[in-house]
C-alpha positions in Angstrom: 103.1 117.0 57.6 106.6 118.5 57.5 106.3 119.4 61.2 105.3 115.9 62.1 108.1 114.5 60.0 110.6 116.7 61.7 109.3 115.9 65.1 109.5 112.2 64.3 113.2 112.5 63.1 114.1 114.4 66.3 112.2 112.2 68.8 111.9 108.7 67.2 114.6 107.3 69.6 112.7 108.6 72.6 109.4 107.2 71.3 111.0 103.8 70.6 112.5 103.8 74.1 109.1 104.6 75.7 107.4 101.9 73.6 110.0 99.3 74.5 109.9 100.2 78.2 106.1 99.9 78.2 106.3 96.5 76.6 109.1 95.4 78.9 107.2 96.4 82.0 104.0 94.7 80.7 105.4 91.3 79.8 108.8 90.8 81.4 109.5 92.7 84.6 108.1 95.7 86.5 108.1 97.4 89.8 104.8 98.0 91.7 104.0 100.4 94.5 102.6 98.9 97.7 100.0 101.3 99.2 98.7 99.2 102.0 99.9 97.2 105.0 98.2 93.9 104.2 101.5 92.1 103.7 103.2 93.5 106.9 105.9 92.9 108.0 107.2 91.3 104.8 106.2 94.3 102.6 105.8 97.7 104.1 103.8 100.7 102.9 105.9 102.7 100.5 107.9 99.7 99.2 108.4 99.4 95.5 108.7 95.7 94.8 110.3 94.0 91.8 107.9 91.8 89.9 108.9 89.0 87.6 106.2 89.0 84.9 107.6 85.8 83.3 107.6 83.8 86.5 104.6 81.8 85.5 103.5 82.7 82.0 104.6 84.4 78.8 101.9 86.9 77.9 101.0 89.1 75.0 102.2 92.6 76.1 99.4 94.8 77.6 97.0 91.8 77.8 96.2 88.8 80.0 96.6 86.5 77.1 99.1 83.7 77.9 101.2 82.5 75.0 102.9 79.8 77.1 102.8 78.5 80.6 106.4 78.6 81.8 106.2 77.5 85.5 103.6 76.5 88.0 103.0 78.9 91.0 104.4 77.4 94.2 103.2 77.5 97.8 104.7 80.4 99.6 105.2 82.6 96.5 104.4 86.3 96.9 102.1 87.1 93.9 100.7 90.1 92.2 97.1 89.5 91.2 95.0 91.6 88.8 91.9 90.6 90.7 88.5 91.0 89.0 86.8 90.4 92.4 88.9 93.1 94.2 88.8 95.4 91.1 92.5 96.3 91.5 96.0 94.9 91.5 96.8 93.3 94.9 99.8 91.5 96.4 99.3 88.3 98.5 101.0 85.1 99.5 100.1 81.8 97.9 98.9 79.4 100.6 96.7 76.8 98.8 97.5 75.0 95.5 94.8 73.4 93.4 93.6 70.3 95.3 94.8 71.5 98.7 92.4 71.4 101.7 93.0 74.6 103.7 91.4 75.7 107.0 92.2 78.3 109.7 91.3 78.3 113.4 92.0 81.4 115.4 94.7 82.4 112.9 96.3 78.9 113.0 96.7 77.5 109.5 96.0 73.9 108.5 97.0 72.6 105.1 95.9 69.1 104.1 95.2 68.4 107.7 98.6 69.4 108.9 98.9 72.2 111.4 101.4 75.0 110.7 104.0 75.7 113.4 104.5 79.1 114.9 107.5 80.6 116.6 107.5 84.1 118.2 109.8 86.5 116.5 111.3 89.7 118.0 111.2 92.5 115.5 111.8 96.2 115.9 108.4 98.1 116.2 107.0 99.0 112.8 104.9 102.1 111.9 101.4 101.7 113.3 102.4 99.3 116.1 102.0 102.0 118.8 98.4 102.6 117.8 97.6 99.0 117.0 100.1 96.6 118.6 101.0 93.4 116.7 102.7 90.1 117.4 105.2 88.7 114.9 105.6 85.0 114.4 107.4 82.7 111.9 104.8 80.5 110.3 106.1 77.1 108.9 104.1 74.7 106.8 104.7 72.3 104.0 108.4 73.4 103.7 107.5 77.1 103.6 108.6 79.6 106.2 107.6 83.3 106.4 106.7 85.9 109.0 103.0 86.8 109.8 101.6 89.6 111.9 98.7 89.1 114.3 96.9 92.0 115.9 96.9 92.2 119.7 93.7 94.3 119.9 91.7 93.9 116.6 91.6 90.2 115.5 90.0 89.7 112.1 86.4 88.4 112.1 87.6 85.9 109.5 90.5 84.6 111.6 88.8 81.2 111.3 87.3 79.3 108.4 86.2 75.7 107.8 88.2 73.4 105.5 87.9 74.3 101.8 89.2 72.5 98.8 91.1 74.7 96.3 89.6 74.1 92.8 91.6 73.2 89.7 93.2 76.2 88.1 92.7 78.4 91.1 94.7 79.4 94.2 94.0 80.4 97.8 95.9 83.6 98.9 96.4 85.2 102.3 98.1 88.4 103.4 100.9 88.1 105.9 99.2 90.8 108.1 96.5 88.2 108.9 94.1 90.4 110.8 94.2 93.3 108.3 94.1 91.8 104.8 91.4 91.5 102.2 92.3 88.2 100.5 90.8 84.8 99.7 88.7 85.0 102.8 86.8 87.9 101.2 87.3 87.5 97.5 87.4 83.7 97.1 89.9 81.7 95.1 92.0 83.5 92.5 92.2 81.9 89.0 95.6 81.3 87.3 95.0 83.9 84.6 94.8 86.7 87.2 98.3 85.8 88.6 100.4 88.4 86.9 103.9 87.8 88.4 106.0 86.9 91.4 108.0 89.2 93.7 110.9 88.3 95.9 112.7 91.5 96.5 112.2 95.2 97.3 113.5 97.5 94.5 113.5 100.7 96.7 111.4 102.1 99.4 110.0 105.6 100.4 108.6 106.3 103.8 105.1 107.8 103.4 105.1 108.9 107.0 108.2 111.1 106.6 107.6 113.0 103.4 108.7 110.0 101.3 112.2 109.9 102.6 114.2 107.0 101.1 114.5 104.0 103.4 117.9 102.9 102.1 118.0 99.9 104.5 115.2 98.4 102.4 116.7 98.9 99.0 117.2 95.5 97.3 116.1 93.6 100.4 114.9 90.0 99.9 111.3 89.8 101.1 111.6 86.6 103.2 115.1 87.2 104.5 113.9 87.3 108.2 112.0 84.0 108.0 115.0 82.3 106.3 117.3 82.9 109.3 
């Protein structure tokens, strides 16, 4: 007991710091590692993204229990989702709000019967483009603009789907890398309680193809900066 009491006196500040940090990252803000390319070119493999955990709901720390709804998710938001269907935390873009009618035909998006517009975009080649070339376009619909990537050689078998109506309390999500993303086309709609936060900026980035060398040019980068030009 004396040993425990002495250890507590010596390390109680450290323990308190760790507990507060865990609670902060659980309920207020966090950074998440992005291991896949499903959101290319917006989010790259090795990016660590800043996540606002209070963007939509105030939750009991370390749980999914919402104490209060703070804001409604908006079309175009980049969202972290603790998906029960995918069995992991994923990052996707919110395309369809409750009540929206969404369809896709050969990677062309339609929201409530209105066709999105597309403009080719010249970007420097990204890792993987040599092996699997991609086209980059600015997609605009319903006041939202962002960049999408379409594969030149391996189009997704789900690049088209018939009109679907997004149910109340649920959302339709797609990855910006349209031909290489497991999203609502595979997992269905995502319920509000699985939306854990919103991200708008890269915290820092490490290049997994070059021994995790820091990519300083991506530190602090707004995620939709290219589309906003």
